N, C-alpha and C positions, 0 to 999 in steps of 0.2 A: 478458635473460629477465624483465624487469619488466613486459612487456606481458601482461596477463591480461584480455582483453576479457570473458570469461565472468564474472569476478569484479567487473568494473567497472560492470555493470548489475544492477539488482535482479531477482529472479525474476519470472516471469510472474504468479504469484499469491502473496499474502502476507497473513497475518492477525495481529492483535495479541492475540487470545485464545489463551492457553496450551492450551486444550482442543482447538483446531482442529488438523487434520492439516497445515495450511499455516503454522503458527506456526514461526518460526525466530528465536530470541533473538539469535544472532550477527549476523544481517542487520539486525534491528531496532535493535540497539545502534549500528550505524554511522550510523543516521539515514536514513530514506527519505523523500524529497520526492515529493509526489503532485500532479499537475496534472490536474484533471477539468473538462472542457468549458472549456478555456482559462483556468481559475482555480486558483491554488494553494490546496489544502485541507489543513487540519491536523486535521480531525475524522474521518478515514477509519478504520474498524474493519477492513476487509478490501478487497482489490481484485483484479481479474483483468484484465490488459491484453488478452489475446487475445480474450476474450469481451466486453470493453468495458463493465464495470460496477464499481461500488464499493458498499460497505455503510457506512452512517452511522447513528449512534444517533438514534432517534426521540424527541428531547427528553429528558425525565427519566423516561420511561415504562419500567417494568421488568416482567418476567414474574413468575410466582408463585414462582420460585426466586431472584429478586433480580437476574437478569441483564438487562442493557439490551436493549430491543427495537430491532431495526435495520430500516432501509429499504434496498432494493436500487435504486440509480439507474443507468440506462443512459446511456452516452455514451463519447466518446473519453477514454482514460486514458493518462497518461505518468508514468513513475517514474524516479527517479535517487537515487544515494547523496549525501547532503548533505556527507559528509566529503571529497569530491573537489574542493572549491573552486568557483570561479566558473562554469566551463563543463564540467560532468561529462557523461559519455555518458548519453543518455536512452533508456530502454526504452519503445517504443511500438509499436502495431500498425499 
């Protein structure tokens, strides 16, 4: 009963901002790897696999409340948990 495929792949949408409805600290703590357009990225603020986009911070620019401005980039997104070793199950569209 150790096979839990639903728990072995990250959710379809996840955000690192605690104010977002897609924030999940438990899943983020496991470490989520993101590949966007065939390149592993470490600067992702939020992603959605099914819709094919990621949000990244726009440099050091912030809004009037001090929150970073983000850009939405479109393309193929893949996600996996980094705590599963060398060949983890990958969630992709």
